C-alpha positions in Angstrom: 9.6 -5.7 -16.0 11.9 -3.4 -17.9 11.9 0.3 -17.3 10.6 1.0 -20.8 7.7 -1.4 -20.4 6.9 0.1 -17.0 6.8 3.6 -18.5 4.4 2.6 -21.3 2.0 0.9 -18.9 -1.2 3.0 -18.2 -1.2 4.5 -14.8 -3.2 2.3 -12.4 -4.4 2.9 -8.9 -2.6 0.8 -6.2 -4.3 -0.5 -3.1 -2.8 -2.3 -0.1 -4.4 -3.5 3.0 -2.7 -2.8 6.3 -3.8 -5.7 8.5 -4.0 -4.0 11.9 -5.1 -7.0 13.8 -8.9 -6.5 14.5 -9.0 -3.2 12.5 -8.0 0.4 12.6 -10.5 1.5 15.3 -9.3 0.5 18.7 -12.7 -0.9 19.7 -13.1 -3.1 16.6 -12.4 -6.3 18.7 -15.5 -5.6 20.7 -17.9 -6.0 17.8 -20.2 -9.0 18.0 -18.7 -10.6 14.9 -15.0 -10.0 16.0 -12.8 -12.6 17.6 -10.8 -11.0 20.4 -8.0 -13.5 20.0 -7.6 -12.8 16.2 -4.5 -10.6 16.8 -2.4 -13.8 17.5 -4.3 -16.2 15.1 -2.6 -16.9 11.7 -6.0 -17.9 10.3 -7.3 -14.4 10.8 -4.5 -12.9 8.7 -4.8 -15.5 6.0 -8.6 -14.8 5.7 -8.0 -11.1 5.4 -5.3 -11.7 2.8 -7.5 -14.0 0.8 -10.3 -11.4 0.8 -7.8 -8.8 -0.4 -6.6 -11.1 -3.2 -10.1 -11.7 -4.3 -10.4 -7.9 -4.6 -7.2 -7.9 -6.7 -5.4 -5.6 -4.2 -1.6 -5.1 -4.7 -0.4 -6.3 -1.3 -1.0 -7.0 2.4 1.1 -5.0 4.8 2.1 -5.8 8.4 3.3 -3.2 10.8 5.5 -4.2 13.7 6.9 -3.1 17.1 9.8 -4.4 19.1 7.9 -3.8 22.4 4.4 -3.4 23.8 3.8 0.3 23.0 0.0 0.5 23.1 -2.4 0.4 26.1 -2.7 -3.4 26.3 -5.4 -3.2 28.9 -7.9 -2.1 26.2 -6.9 -3.2 22.7 -5.1 -5.9 20.7 -1.4 -5.3 19.9 0.9 -6.1 17.1 2.2 -9.5 18.2 3.2 -11.9 15.5 6.6 -11.4 13.7 5.8 -10.2 10.2 8.1 -12.3 8.0 7.0 -15.6 9.7 3.4 -14.6 9.3 3.8 -13.5 5.7 5.4 -16.9 4.8 2.2 -18.5 6.1 0.1 -16.1 4.0 2.3 -16.8 1.0 1.4 -20.5 1.2 -2.3 -19.7 1.2 -2.3 -17.1 -1.7 -1.0 -16.9 -5.2 -0.7 -13.3 -6.3 -1.0 -10.7 -3.6 2.1 -8.9 -2.5 3.6 -9.4 1.0 5.1 -6.3 2.7 6.5 -6.7 6.2 8.1 -4.2 8.6 11.6 -4.6 10.1 13.4 -2.0 12.1 16.9 -0.8 11.2 17.4 0.2 14.8 17.4 -3.3 16.3 18.5 -5.6 13.5 21.6 -6.2 11.4 21.6 -5.8 7.6 22.7 -9.4 6.9 19.8 -10.9 8.9 17.2 -8.6 7.2 18.6 -9.1 3.7 18.5 -12.9 4.2 15.0 -12.9 5.8 13.3 -10.9 3.0 15.2 -12.6 0.2 14.0 -15.9 1.6 10.4 -14.5 1.7 10.8 -13.4 -1.9 11.9 -16.9 -2.9 9.2 -18.6 -0.9 6.5 -16.4 -2.4 7.8 -16.5 -6.0 8.5 -12.8 -6.1 5.9 -11.1 -3.9 8.0 -9.7 -1.0 8.5 -6.1 0.2 10.4 -4.7 3.1 9.0 -1.7 5.0 12.1 0.1 6.4 11.5 1.8 9.8 13.5 3.3 12.5 12.3 2.8 16.1 12.0 5.7 18.5 10.1 4.4 21.5 11.8 3.8 24.9 10.3 0.4 25.6 11.9 -1.0 22.5 15.3 0.5 23.4 15.1 -1.2 26.8 14.3 -4.5 25.2 17.7 -4.3 23.4 19.7 -3.3 26.4 19.7 0.5 25.9 18.4 3.2 28.3 17.0 5.3 25.5 16.5 5.2 21.7 19.2 7.0 19.6 18.2 10.5 18.6 16.3 11.1 15.3 19.3 12.0 13.1 21.4 9.1 14.4 18.5 6.7 13.7 18.1 7.8 10.1 21.9 7.9 9.4 22.0 4.3 10.5 18.9 3.4 8.5 20.3 4.9 5.3 23.5 2.9 5.5 21.6 -0.2 6.7 19.3 -0.1 3.6 22.2 0.4 1.2 24.0 -2.6 2.6 20.8 -4.8 2.4 20.4 -3.8 -1.2 24.0 -4.6 -2.0 23.7 -8.0 -0.4 20.6 -8.7 -2.5 22.6 -7.9 -5.5 25.7 -9.9 -4.5 24.6 -12.8 -6.7 24.2 -12.1 -10.4 21.0 -13.4 -12.0 22.8 -16.2 -13.8 25.3 -17.2 -11.0 23.5 -20.4 -10.3 24.4 -23.0 -13.0 23.3 -26.4 -11.7 24.9 -28.3 -14.7 24.9 -32.0 -13.8 27.0 -33.0 -16.9 29.9 -30.6 -16.1 29.5 -30.8 -12.4 29.4 -27.0 -12.3 27.0 -25.8 -9.6 27.6 -22.1 -9.2 29.8 -19.7 -11.2 31.9 -18.2 -8.4 32.9 -15.2 -10.5 29.3 -14.1 -10.3 29.0 -14.4 -6.5 31.1 -11.6 -5.0 31.5 -10.0 -1.6 30.3 -6.5 -1.1 33.2 -5.6 1.3 31.2 -2.8 2.9 33.0 -0.8 5.7 31.0 2.2 6.8 30.2 4.3 9.9 27.7 1.9 11.3 28.4 -1.5 9.6 31.2 -3.7 8.3 29.7 -6.5 6.1 31.8 -8.7 3.9 29.1 -10.7 2.1 28.0 -12.1 -0.2 24.6 -13.3 0.8 24.2 -17.0 1.2 21.3 -17.5 -1.3 20.8 -16.6 -4.9 19.3 -13.4 -6.1 15.5 -13.5 -5.6 12.8 -13.6 -8.2 12.2 -9.9 -8.2 15.9 -9.0 -8.3 15.3 -7.9 -4.8 12.2 -7.3 -2.7 10.4 -4.0 -3.1 11.7 -1.4 -0.6 9.0 0.5 1.2 9.2 3.4 3.7 7.1 5.9 5.5 9.1 9.2 5.3 7.4 12.2 7.0 10.3 14.0 8.6 13.1 15.7 6.6 15.4 12.8 7.4 12.7 10.3 6.5 12.0 12.0 3.2 15.7 11.9 2.3 15.8 8.2 3.2 12.7 7.5 1.1 13.9 9.6 -1.9 17.2 7.7 -1.9 16.0 4.1 -1.4 12.2 3.6 -1.3 10.2 2.4 -4.2 6.8 2.9 -2.4 6.1 5.3 0.4 3.3 5.2 3.0 2.2 8.7 3.8 -0.2 10.1 6.4 -1.5 13.4 4.9 -4.8 14.6 6.2 -5.7 16.7 3.2 -5.5 16.6 -0.6 -3.2 19.7 -0.6 -0.8 18.2 1.9 -0.6 15.0 0.0 -0.1 16.7 -3.3 2.7 18.8 -2.0 4.3 15.8 -0.2 4.3 13.7 -3.3 5.7 16.4 -5.5 8.5 17.2 -3.0 9.4 13.5 -2.5 9.5 12.7 -6.2 11.6 15.9 -6.9 14.1 14.7 -4.3 14.3 11.3 -5.9 14.8 12.8 -9.3 17.6 15.0 -8.0 19.3 11.8 -6.7 19.3 10.4 -10.2 16.2 8.3 -10.0 13.3 8.6 -12.5 10.2 10.7 -11.8 8.2 7.5 -11.3 10.7 5.7 -9.2 8.6 6.1 -6.0 4.9 5.4 -5.6 3.1 7.4 -2.9 0.5 5.4 -1.0 -1.6 7.5 1.3 -3.0 6.0 4.5 -6.8 5.8 4.4 -9.3 4.5 7.0 -12.7 3.6 5.6 -16.0 3.3 7.5 -18.6 2.2 5.0 -22.4 2.2 5.2 -25.3 1.8 2.8 -26.0 5.5 3.4 -23.8 8.3 4.8 -26.0 8.4 7.9 -25.5 4.7 8.5 -21.8 5.0 8.1 -21.6 7.9 10.6 -23.7 5.9 13.1 -21.2 3.0 12.7 -18.3 5.4 13.3 -19.9 6.9 16.4 -20.8 3.5 17.8 -17.2 2.3 17.4 -15.8 5.5 18.9 -18.2 5.4 21.8 -16.9 1.9 22.7 -13.5 3.4 23.3 -12.7 4.7 26.8 -12.0 8.5 26.5 -9.0 8.2 28.7 -7.5 5.6 26.3 -8.1 8.0 23.3 -6.7 11.0 25.2 -3.6 9.1 26.2 -3.1 7.9 22.6 -3.6 11.4 21.2 -1.2 12.8 23.8 1.4 10.2 22.7 1.1 11.3 19.1 1.6 15.0 20.1 4.5 14.2 22.5 2.8 15.7 25.6 1.4 14.5 28.9 -2.2 13.5 28.8 -3.2 16.0 31.4 -2.4 18.8 29.0 -5.4 17.7 26.9 -9.0 18.6 27.9 -11.8 16.8 26.0 -13.9 19.9 25.2 -11.0 22.3 24.6 -8.8 22.9 21.6 -5.3 21.5 21.6 -2.7 23.6 23.5 -1.6 26.7 21.6 2.1 25.8 22.0 3.1 22.3 20.7 6.6 21.5 19.6 7.6 18.8 17.2 8.8 15.9 19.4 12.6 15.6 19.1 12.4 11.8 19.1 8.8 11.1 18.2 6.9 10.2 15.1 7.1 13.4 13.0 4.7 12.1 10.4 1.7 11.5 12.7 2.4 14.7 14.8 2.3 16.9 11.7 -0.7 15.3 10.2 -2.8 15.3 13.4 -1.9 18.8 14.4 -2.6 20.2 10.9 -6.1 18.6 11.0 -6.8 20.0 14.4 -5.7 23.5 13.6 -7.4 23.6 10.2 -10.8 22.6 11.6 -10.5 24.2 15.0 -11.3 20.9 16.7 -11.5 20.3 20.4 -9.8 17.1 21.6 -13.1 15.3 21.7 -14.0 16.3 18.1 -10.5 15.5 16.9 -10.6 12.0 18.4 -14.0 11.4 16.8 -12.8 12.6 13.4 -9.8 10.3 13.7 -12.0 7.4 14.8 -10.2 6.9 18.0 -7.2 9.2 18.0 -4.9 7.7 15.3 -3.1 9.8 12.8 -4.5 8.7 9.4 -7.2 10.2 7.3 -10.7 8.7 7.9 -13.5 8.6 5.3 -17.0 7.8 6.5 -19.6 7.2 3.8 -21.1 5.1 1.1 -19.1 3.0 -1.4 -19.8 5.6 -4.0 -18.5 8.5 -1.8 -15.4 6.6 -0.9 -14.7 5.7 -4.6 -15.2 9.4 -5.5 -12.6 10.5 -3.0 -10.1 7.9 -4.0 -10.6 8.7 -7.7 -10.2 12.5 -7.0 -6.9 12.0 -5.2 -5.6 9.6 -7.8 -6.5 11.4 -10.9 -5.2 14.7 -9.6 -1.9 13.4 -8.5 -2.3 13.6 -4.7 -1.5 9.8 -4.4 -0.6 6.9 -6.6 -2.7 4.7 -4.4 -3.7 4.0 -0.8 -2.7 1.9 2.2 -6.1 0.9 3.4 -7.0 0.5 7.1 -10.6 -0.6 7.4 -12.4 0.2 10.6 -12.8 -3.5 11.5 -11.4 -6.7 10.0 -12.3 -8.8 8.1 -15.7 -7.2 7.7 -14.6 -3.7 6.8 -12.3 -5.0 4.1 -15.1 -7.2 2.7 -17.3 -4.2 2.5 -14.6 -2.4 0.6 -14.0 -5.2 -1.8 -17.7 -5.8 -2.4 -18.7 -2.1 -2.6 -15.8 0.1 -3.6 -13.6 -2.0 -5.8 -16.2 -2.7 -8.5 -16.8 1.1 -8.8 -13.1 1.8 -9.2 -13.0 -1.0 -11.8 -15.9 0.3 -13.8 -14.2 3.7 -13.8 -11.1 2.1 -15.4 -8.6 3.0 -12.7 -8.2 -0.3 -10.9 -7.4 -3.7 -12.3 -10.0 -6.4 -12.9 -7.4 -9.2 -13.0 -3.8 -9.4 -11.9 -1.5 -8.8 -14.9 1.6 -10.4 -13.3 2.6 -12.5 -10.4 5.1 -10.3 -8.6 4.8 -7.3 -6.3 7.0 -5.3 -8.7 4.6 -6.2 -11.5 1.6 -5.1 -9.5 3.2 -1.7 -8.7 4.6 -1.2 -12.2 8.2 -1.0 -10.9 11.3 -1.9 -12.9 13.5 -4.8 -11.9 16.8 -3.7 -10.3 19.9 -3.8 -12.4 21.8 -6.5 -10.7 25.2 -5.8 -9.2 25.1 -2.1 -9.5 24.3 -1.5 -5.9 26.9 -4.0 -4.7 29.6 -2.2 -6.7 28.5 1.2 -5.3 28.6 -0.1 -1.7 32.0 -1.7 -2.2 
């Protein structure tokens, strides 16, 4: 898709599904209809992706961890490696985008460039890479380190890492492959060139050992909440997952991020902001709230307190269920700034006790939760979209696959009738779904060299 065509296309809402194993709420695996073993079963993820594709969603998204970082005694964990799993999903779907997470802290640029370019080829242009840094100590120990690098170091490495990956994706020109049987000319070597990158963190000669992928290169996704994260997102990301708890926070975040991107020479629409959103749906609001309460009541309170304490970067014994959060809470030097800020802002704004906050967050996570009817959820989504607080949403239903099926059956038709969400796919690539222009070939490679 050309930049001019993308600019003429009517603005459309974007919806991804974050496949958090059994669902967003930690107790979802305990529901009668849930399979406790689904977190490691490829058939579960394929089923969720097929429901999402039937609803014409933009993409499925897989988070990832390089260690066991949750309380495994109670809930499922992120277990299957994303790109391998997404290749299986690609074979069972035809249109939906495939976004996987890979850390810049414990990988090398060449491996990641090759892995996601391969996924883009395998899926005929549906791949996206979610760029993350990794801050937790268990992951550091799994890679022979005593502790994770500090925040600034992680993001400096991530920025260079991402630039190198993009350069490798562009190291083949679009028409480098010839395949002329008559002349015997297979590849034009003048159009396959090294990137010759020598930087602070990496020395990568290149080129990549496979042709440029169908989208030019996979879509680059990031979740930038800290100052360093926002700078990385503004410089490199084409879609950003945000965690704002209020309309005003999300509106300000999107404006600031897009202003940063424009200051770096990118267009005002170069980055799509996709806000995290958990949905708990019922035929009536009262029914939806009963479902929320039943799910939360299945979670041990000590689990939720420990999870909330981890988000805030404090010891669990500093939290009391029926008291407000401690008056003095400092931004964790090496923690997740996005979830810390979103969670603390919600608690302070509403004056919640720890118990009330956990219930409002449906178990202590950091994303916004809407509890209501399909109409109420559609109203909220439309309001955020039409008034510029988000270009779309990264959906995290309470339970999977049932919560997604409820969204596709109940909410999607309302959004379609209101003219803000597609009724059919208009293209076959993730870039096409997101209205993103195709990268301009070897420009990134020349800049990195």
